[in-house]
Backbone as JSON, one array per atom type, in Angstrom:
{
  "sequence": "XXXXXXXXXXXXXXXXXXXXXXXXXXXXXXXXXXXXXXXXXXXXXXXXXXXXXXXXXXXXXXXXXXXXXXXXXXXXXXXXXXXXXXXXXXXXXXXXXXXXXXXXXXXXXXXXXXXXXXXXXXXXXXXXXXXXXXXXXXXXXXXXXXXXXXXXXXXXXXXXXXXXXXXXXXXXXXXXXXXXXXXXXXXXXXXXXX",
  "N": [[5.73, 206.04, -33.74], [8.13, 205.63, -36.23], [11.04, 203.73, -36.7], [14.17, 203.42, -38.34], [15.62, 200.37, -39.32], [18.67, 199.56, -38.07], [21.98, 198.58, -39.22], [24.27, 196.2, -37.95], [27.64, 195.49, -37.24], [29.54, 192.84, -36.12], [32.07, 190.83, -34.54], [32.17, 188.57, -36.3], [29.89, 188.76, -37.79], [27.3, 190.26, -39.84], [24.57, 192.06, -39.15], [21.62, 192.84, -40.56], [18.77, 194.68, -41.92], [15.89, 192.72, -42.63], [14.81, 191.56, -45.83], [12.69, 191.13, -48.77], [14.3, 189.77, -50.55], [15.59, 187.93, -49.03], [14.01, 185.72, -48.72], [14.39, 183.14, -50.13], [16.78, 182.04, -48.86], [15.96, 182.17, -46.21], [13.87, 180.34, -46.24], [15.31, 177.99, -46.93], [16.96, 177.56, -44.64], [15.24, 177.78, -42.43], [12.94, 176.13, -42.74], [12.99, 173.42, -41.47], [12.71, 170.66, -39.57], [14.27, 170.28, -37.25], [14.93, 172.87, -36.55], [12.45, 174.17, -36.33], [11.05, 172.64, -34.44], [11.54, 173.47, -31.85], [10.0, 175.64, -31.46], [7.01, 177.54, -30.57], [3.64, 176.27, -30.85], [2.24, 177.99, -32.46], [3.64, 178.28, -34.75], [3.34, 176.51, -37.65], [3.56, 172.94, -38.35], [3.54, 170.26, -40.56], [5.43, 172.76, -42.33], [3.96, 175.32, -44.28], [4.22, 175.52, -47.89], [4.34, 178.14, -48.95], [4.84, 179.53, -46.68], [7.08, 180.97, -45.51], [7.43, 183.09, -47.31], [4.89, 184.3, -47.11], [4.88, 185.03, -44.38], [7.14, 186.81, -44.2], [6.5, 188.81, -46.09], [3.88, 189.69, -45.39], [3.56, 189.76, -42.59], [5.95, 190.3, -41.17], [7.62, 192.37, -42.52], [5.74, 194.61, -42.82], [5.49, 195.5, -40.16], [7.98, 196.32, -39.32], [10.1, 198.58, -37.66], [8.02, 199.88, -36.43], [6.6, 198.52, -34.18], [8.16, 196.39, -34.08], [11.35, 194.95, -34.62], [13.68, 193.58, -36.72], [16.39, 191.46, -37.66], [18.35, 190.16, -40.24], [20.55, 187.58, -39.84], [23.75, 187.36, -40.9], [26.86, 186.13, -42.28], [29.92, 187.92, -42.22], [31.56, 187.54, -44.44], [29.75, 186.74, -46.33], [27.37, 188.51, -46.81], [24.98, 188.56, -48.18], [23.54, 186.26, -47.75], [21.1, 185.17, -45.67], [21.28, 183.53, -42.58], [19.96, 183.13, -40.33], [17.73, 184.6, -37.9], [17.01, 187.36, -35.8], [14.75, 188.93, -33.65], [12.97, 191.72, -32.19], [10.21, 192.86, -30.24], [7.51, 194.91, -29.14], [4.4, 195.46, -27.51], [5.42, 193.03, -25.01], [4.83, 189.43, -25.2], [4.53, 187.1, -23.28], [7.2, 187.56, -23.89], [9.88, 189.44, -25.43], [11.66, 189.0, -27.44], [12.77, 186.98, -30.12], [14.43, 184.26, -31.82], [16.12, 182.4, -34.39], [18.3, 179.99, -35.9], [19.99, 178.67, -38.68], [20.63, 175.17, -39.0], [23.28, 174.31, -39.91], [24.91, 176.15, -38.69], [24.91, 175.97, -35.99], [26.17, 175.83, -32.61], [28.43, 177.46, -32.67], [28.57, 179.86, -31.4], [27.35, 181.93, -32.69], [24.69, 182.93, -32.38], [24.77, 184.0, -29.79], [26.55, 186.08, -30.2], [25.05, 187.6, -32.02], [22.69, 188.32, -30.52], [23.82, 189.88, -28.59], [24.51, 192.31, -29.83], [21.94, 193.14, -30.52], [20.7, 193.32, -28.01], [22.15, 195.49, -26.93], [21.21, 197.55, -28.63], [18.44, 197.48, -28.04], [18.37, 198.34, -25.35], [19.93, 200.71, -25.32], [19.06, 202.33, -27.48], [16.33, 201.91, -28.14], [15.05, 202.15, -25.77], [14.16, 200.16, -23.97], [13.47, 198.98, -20.71], [13.58, 196.53, -19.61], [13.93, 193.19, -20.85], [12.08, 190.39, -21.78], [12.47, 186.94, -22.2], [11.88, 183.71, -23.73], [11.95, 180.15, -23.79], [11.64, 176.73, -24.86], [11.44, 174.49, -22.2], [14.14, 172.51, -21.68], [15.35, 172.97, -24.06], [18.39, 173.3, -24.33], [20.57, 174.65, -25.71], [19.34, 177.18, -26.35], [18.74, 178.07, -23.81], [21.32, 178.35, -22.76], [22.28, 180.52, -24.26], [20.82, 182.6, -23.17], [21.74, 182.52, -20.5], [24.49, 183.11, -20.92], [24.28, 185.71, -21.78], [23.49, 187.13, -19.6], [20.84, 186.95, -18.58], [18.25, 186.16, -16.2], [16.56, 183.34, -14.86], [13.12, 183.42, -14.4], [10.8, 182.02, -14.16], [8.74, 179.1, -14.81], [6.38, 177.71, -16.96], [3.38, 176.05, -18.19], [3.3, 175.2, -21.68], [2.85, 174.94, -25.24], [4.57, 173.32, -27.82], [6.02, 172.84, -31.12], [7.41, 170.41, -31.17], [6.1, 167.83, -29.38], [7.26, 166.77, -27.13], [8.22, 168.83, -25.61], [6.79, 170.53, -22.98], [6.67, 172.66, -21.36], [7.59, 176.09, -20.82], [10.41, 178.14, -20.25], [10.78, 181.24, -18.63], [12.65, 184.19, -18.91], [14.43, 186.99, -17.61], [15.95, 190.08, -18.43], [17.28, 192.92, -17.28], [17.89, 196.43, -17.9], [19.87, 197.36, -16.18], [21.14, 194.99, -15.35], [22.18, 194.18, -17.82], [23.93, 196.3, -18.45], [25.8, 196.04, -16.36], [26.89, 193.5, -16.97], [28.04, 194.08, -19.49], [29.94, 195.98, -18.73], [31.6, 194.46, -17.11], [32.55, 192.63, -19.02], [34.0, 194.36, -20.71], [36.0, 195.2, -18.92], [37.3, 192.75, -18.5], [38.31, 192.33, -21.06], [40.17, 194.43, -21.25], [41.99, 193.64, -19.25], [42.98, 191.35, -20.45], [44.5, 192.3, -22.51]],
  "CA": [[6.97, 206.5, -34.32], [8.82, 204.61, -37.02], [12.51, 203.8, -36.66], [14.87, 202.67, -39.37], [16.33, 199.24, -38.74], [20.1, 199.76, -38.34], [22.85, 197.43, -39.49], [25.32, 196.05, -36.94], [28.77, 194.62, -37.57], [30.16, 192.25, -34.95], [33.35, 190.22, -34.88], [32.04, 187.67, -37.44], [28.56, 188.87, -38.41], [26.65, 191.5, -40.26], [23.14, 191.97, -38.87], [21.01, 193.84, -41.41], [17.32, 194.53, -42.03], [15.36, 191.63, -43.49], [14.12, 192.03, -47.03], [12.1, 190.06, -49.57], [15.35, 188.98, -51.2], [16.04, 186.91, -48.06], [13.04, 184.62, -48.63], [14.94, 181.8, -50.47], [17.68, 181.55, -47.81], [15.12, 181.99, -45.02], [13.19, 179.05, -46.46], [16.31, 176.92, -46.93], [17.47, 177.27, -43.3], [14.2, 177.73, -41.41], [12.0, 175.01, -42.92], [13.77, 172.25, -41.02], [12.06, 170.25, -38.32], [15.18, 170.47, -36.11], [14.84, 174.27, -36.17], [11.06, 174.54, -35.97], [10.5, 171.84, -33.34], [11.75, 174.19, -30.61], [9.14, 176.83, -31.45], [5.64, 177.38, -30.11], [2.72, 175.67, -31.85], [1.76, 179.05, -33.39], [4.36, 177.97, -35.99], [2.79, 175.21, -38.11], [4.4, 171.85, -38.92], [4.5, 170.66, -41.6], [5.41, 174.18, -42.65], [3.39, 175.53, -45.6], [5.18, 175.85, -48.98], [4.5, 179.59, -49.09], [4.82, 180.06, -45.31], [8.1, 181.97, -45.29], [7.08, 184.23, -48.14], [3.73, 184.98, -46.52], [5.3, 185.63, -43.1], [8.05, 187.96, -44.45], [5.82, 189.91, -46.83], [2.64, 190.2, -44.82], [3.56, 189.9, -41.14], [7.21, 190.87, -40.64], [8.01, 193.64, -43.11], [4.86, 195.77, -42.52], [5.65, 195.93, -38.77], [9.36, 196.75, -39.01], [10.32, 199.94, -37.28], [6.89, 200.4, -35.67], [6.61, 197.83, -32.92], [8.99, 195.2, -34.28], [12.65, 195.21, -35.25], [14.19, 192.24, -37.06], [17.65, 191.47, -38.34], [18.89, 188.97, -40.87], [21.9, 187.22, -39.37], [24.6, 186.95, -42.03], [28.29, 186.13, -41.99], [30.52, 189.09, -42.87], [32.1, 187.19, -45.76], [28.64, 186.44, -47.23], [26.27, 189.28, -46.25], [23.73, 188.41, -48.96], [22.83, 185.05, -47.37], [20.53, 185.06, -44.33], [21.45, 182.19, -41.98], [19.11, 183.12, -39.14], [16.98, 185.84, -37.65], [16.73, 187.77, -34.42], [13.84, 190.06, -33.69], [12.43, 192.31, -30.98], [8.89, 193.48, -30.4], [6.75, 195.38, -27.97], [4.56, 194.96, -26.15], [5.81, 191.62, -24.89], [3.73, 188.46, -25.27], [5.2, 188.19, -22.55], [8.58, 187.74, -24.35], [10.16, 190.57, -26.32], [12.66, 188.66, -28.44], [12.8, 185.62, -30.63], [15.5, 184.03, -32.76], [16.38, 181.06, -34.9], [19.55, 179.91, -36.65], [20.07, 177.45, -39.51], [21.35, 174.08, -38.34], [24.74, 174.22, -40.17], [25.64, 177.21, -37.96], [24.74, 175.77, -34.56], [27.34, 175.46, -31.78], [29.58, 178.29, -33.0], [28.48, 181.14, -30.69], [26.81, 182.95, -33.56], [23.51, 183.57, -31.83], [25.18, 184.85, -28.65], [27.14, 187.27, -30.8], [23.98, 188.39, -32.6], [21.8, 188.9, -29.55], [24.54, 190.9, -27.85], [24.33, 193.58, -30.56], [20.52, 193.49, -30.46], [20.44, 193.79, -26.64], [22.68, 196.85, -26.84], [20.29, 198.44, -29.32], [17.18, 197.52, -27.32], [18.46, 199.13, -24.16], [20.53, 202.01, -25.55], [18.4, 203.13, -28.5], [14.85, 201.76, -28.15], [14.55, 202.53, -24.45], [13.62, 199.08, -23.13], [14.02, 198.9, -19.34], [13.85, 195.11, -19.43], [13.51, 192.28, -21.91], [11.64, 189.04, -21.34], [12.78, 185.93, -23.21], [11.37, 182.4, -23.37], [12.39, 178.98, -24.58], [11.14, 175.43, -24.39], [12.24, 173.88, -21.13], [14.82, 171.36, -22.3], [16.15, 173.5, -25.2], [19.57, 173.73, -23.62], [21.31, 175.73, -26.41], [18.68, 178.48, -26.18], [18.92, 178.43, -22.38], [22.72, 178.8, -22.58], [22.42, 181.87, -24.81], [20.29, 183.53, -22.17], [22.67, 182.56, -19.36], [25.72, 183.8, -21.32], [24.04, 187.13, -21.97], [23.13, 187.76, -18.33], [19.45, 186.88, -18.16], [17.98, 185.28, -15.07], [15.32, 182.56, -14.96], [12.11, 183.96, -13.48], [9.65, 181.15, -14.03], [8.45, 177.98, -15.74], [4.93, 177.55, -17.09], [2.97, 175.15, -19.28], [3.28, 175.77, -23.02], [2.82, 173.94, -26.31], [5.62, 173.5, -28.84], [5.91, 171.96, -32.28], [7.8, 169.11, -30.66], [5.22, 167.6, -28.24], [8.05, 166.41, -25.94], [8.35, 170.04, -24.83], [5.46, 170.84, -22.48], [6.8, 173.85, -20.53], [8.55, 177.09, -21.27], [11.14, 178.93, -19.26], [10.78, 182.71, -18.84], [13.88, 184.83, -18.46], [14.38, 188.46, -17.57], [17.22, 190.81, -18.5], [17.02, 194.34, -17.11], [18.93, 197.3, -18.42], [20.97, 197.42, -15.19], [21.85, 193.7, -15.45], [22.93, 194.17, -19.08], [25.02, 197.25, -18.35], [26.8, 195.44, -15.49], [27.55, 192.44, -17.74], [28.89, 194.7, -20.52], [31.08, 196.61, -18.07], [32.48, 193.38, -16.68], [33.2, 192.1, -20.25], [34.99, 195.34, -21.13], [37.11, 195.12, -17.98], [38.04, 191.51, -18.8], [39.06, 192.53, -22.32], [41.32, 195.28, -20.94], [42.95, 192.82, -18.53], [43.53, 190.36, -21.37], [45.39, 192.95, -23.46]],
  "C": [[7.67, 205.35, -35.06], [10.31, 204.83, -36.91], [13.07, 202.96, -37.8], [15.6, 201.53, -38.68], [17.83, 199.39, -39.07], [20.8, 198.45, -38.69], [23.95, 197.41, -38.45], [26.41, 195.13, -37.48], [29.38, 194.15, -36.25], [31.48, 191.61, -35.41], [33.26, 189.37, -36.17], [30.82, 187.97, -38.29], [28.27, 190.27, -38.95], [25.17, 191.25, -40.04], [22.51, 193.15, -39.65], [19.52, 193.67, -41.49], [16.95, 193.39, -42.95], [14.71, 192.23, -44.68], [13.5, 190.83, -47.77], [13.15, 189.22, -50.26], [15.89, 187.89, -50.31], [15.16, 185.67, -48.05], [13.63, 183.27, -49.03], [15.86, 181.24, -49.37], [16.93, 181.31, -46.52], [14.43, 180.63, -45.1], [14.16, 177.91, -46.32], [16.72, 176.54, -45.5], [16.4, 177.12, -42.25], [13.29, 176.51, -41.52], [12.75, 173.7, -42.75], [13.18, 171.86, -39.68], [12.97, 170.47, -37.09], [15.24, 171.93, -35.66], [13.48, 174.56, -35.59], [10.55, 173.81, -34.74], [10.6, 172.55, -31.99], [10.81, 175.38, -30.45], [7.73, 176.5, -31.0], [4.76, 176.86, -31.23], [2.04, 176.71, -32.75], [2.45, 178.88, -34.75], [3.91, 176.59, -36.44], [3.88, 174.22, -38.52], [3.47, 170.76, -39.35], [4.32, 172.13, -41.99], [4.88, 174.38, -44.06], [4.42, 175.92, -46.66], [5.39, 177.34, -49.12], [4.58, 180.29, -47.71], [5.84, 181.16, -45.06], [7.78, 183.23, -46.07], [5.93, 185.03, -47.55], [4.12, 185.69, -45.24], [6.12, 186.91, -43.34], [7.25, 189.09, -45.04], [4.66, 190.53, -46.07], [2.63, 190.39, -43.29], [4.78, 190.59, -40.61], [7.47, 192.25, -41.22], [7.06, 194.8, -42.8], [5.01, 196.31, -41.1], [6.99, 196.54, -38.47], [9.46, 198.23, -38.76], [9.18, 200.57, -36.51], [6.91, 199.8, -34.26], [7.41, 196.53, -32.98], [10.27, 195.61, -35.03], [13.27, 193.84, -35.49], [15.45, 192.37, -37.91], [17.92, 190.11, -38.98], [20.28, 188.76, -40.31], [22.66, 186.71, -40.6], [26.05, 186.92, -41.57], [28.92, 187.28, -42.79], [31.01, 188.75, -44.27], [31.01, 186.82, -46.77], [27.38, 187.17, -46.76], [24.95, 189.13, -47.02], [22.91, 187.22, -48.47], [22.4, 185.07, -45.9], [20.75, 183.63, -43.82], [20.61, 182.03, -40.73], [18.45, 184.46, -38.98], [16.93, 186.09, -36.16], [15.81, 188.96, -34.49], [13.37, 190.45, -32.29], [11.04, 192.81, -31.25], [8.41, 193.96, -29.05], [5.34, 195.65, -28.38], [4.92, 193.48, -26.14], [4.59, 190.71, -24.86], [3.9, 187.22, -24.39], [6.61, 188.45, -23.06], [8.66, 188.89, -25.36], [11.13, 190.23, -27.44], [12.51, 187.21, -28.85], [14.01, 185.49, -31.57], [15.46, 182.58, -33.27], [17.65, 181.15, -35.76], [19.55, 178.6, -37.43], [21.0, 176.41, -38.87], [22.83, 174.0, -38.66], [25.57, 175.18, -39.33], [25.53, 177.06, -36.43], [26.09, 175.49, -33.88], [28.58, 176.29, -32.03], [29.57, 179.64, -32.26], [27.89, 182.25, -31.51], [25.63, 183.67, -32.97], [23.82, 184.44, -30.63], [25.74, 186.16, -29.15], [26.04, 188.19, -31.35], [23.12, 189.05, -31.57], [22.52, 189.95, -28.69], [24.35, 192.27, -28.52], [22.88, 194.06, -30.46], [20.16, 193.97, -29.03], [20.96, 195.2, -26.46], [21.7, 197.85, -27.46], [18.96, 198.58, -28.56], [17.29, 198.44, -26.11], [18.97, 200.56, -24.42], [19.76, 202.91, -26.51], [16.86, 203.06, -28.44], [14.23, 202.01, -26.78], [13.89, 201.43, -23.66], [14.27, 199.17, -21.76], [14.33, 197.45, -18.97], [13.35, 194.35, -20.65], [13.13, 190.96, -21.26], [11.89, 188.1, -22.51], [12.1, 184.63, -22.79], [11.99, 181.35, -24.27], [11.71, 177.76, -24.03], [12.06, 174.9, -23.29], [12.82, 172.59, -21.7], [15.6, 171.78, -23.55], [17.4, 174.13, -24.61], [20.38, 174.79, -24.39], [20.69, 177.1, -26.26], [18.82, 178.96, -24.73], [20.32, 178.97, -22.16], [22.94, 180.2, -23.13], [21.93, 182.9, -23.78], [21.21, 183.63, -20.97], [23.93, 183.35, -19.72], [25.51, 185.3, -21.49], [23.37, 187.79, -20.75], [21.7, 187.68, -17.87], [19.3, 185.93, -16.98], [16.61, 184.59, -15.28], [14.34, 183.09, -13.93], [10.88, 183.08, -13.35], [9.57, 180.07, -15.09], [6.95, 177.86, -15.77], [4.58, 176.61, -18.21], [2.94, 175.9, -20.62], [3.29, 174.65, -24.04], [3.83, 174.31, -27.39], [5.38, 172.54, -29.97], [6.28, 170.54, -31.89], [7.01, 168.81, -29.38], [5.99, 167.13, -26.99], [8.26, 167.61, -25.02], [6.95, 170.41, -24.34], [5.47, 172.09, -21.56], [7.75, 174.84, -21.18], [9.13, 177.77, -20.07], [10.99, 180.4, -19.62], [11.99, 183.27, -18.17], [13.7, 186.32, -18.5], [15.81, 189.0, -17.68], [16.87, 192.28, -18.38], [18.16, 195.13, -17.7], [20.14, 197.35, -17.49], [21.81, 196.13, -15.24], [22.73, 193.7, -16.72], [24.13, 195.12, -19.01], [26.15, 196.71, -17.46], [27.57, 194.36, -16.21], [28.49, 193.05, -18.77], [30.11, 195.33, -19.91], [32.1, 195.56, -17.64], [33.24, 192.8, -17.91], [34.29, 193.05, -20.74], [36.21, 195.32, -20.24], [37.94, 193.89, -18.21], [38.85, 191.63, -20.06], [40.32, 193.38, -22.09], [42.38, 194.48, -20.23], [43.66, 191.84, -19.44], [44.54, 190.97, -22.33], [46.75, 193.1, -22.93]]
}
């Protein structure tokens, strides 16, 4: 079954389907060692000149809506410029979600905001019962996103990353029940704050 990739508006962001027009911005923000070093060695470094174009055109776009869902992360005031990406897939490998964000946008809570909308969609619309996430052990910003969005650490295992200093990955789990409880708590806190 094919599903259309929806657009989400959050407090600061517009998450929209990825398109070929995103390739220049994708290249500008993704082809940066500080971004890529945290990724598994399946991602090459040095990154090929046509790598983003090839990935978007031949690997990402053909799968969208079938077994993969991906969103360009954009700022509401500049929705034409992709600054990062968040995607879901099934079956898990074992993880079901990946993301990256351009370095100028780090440390602002943007990715937490983006994955919150995607988690809602995964559980409420796509019927996931649980999501598995992973990150390089030692990638503290990625770890914090998982903690802030209610995931629990379920294991650590050997893994290879672009940056050879990373030698293990953390596996995290977020069940639908855990997510619903976190969302309910957040809503109650917002009501109290009003």
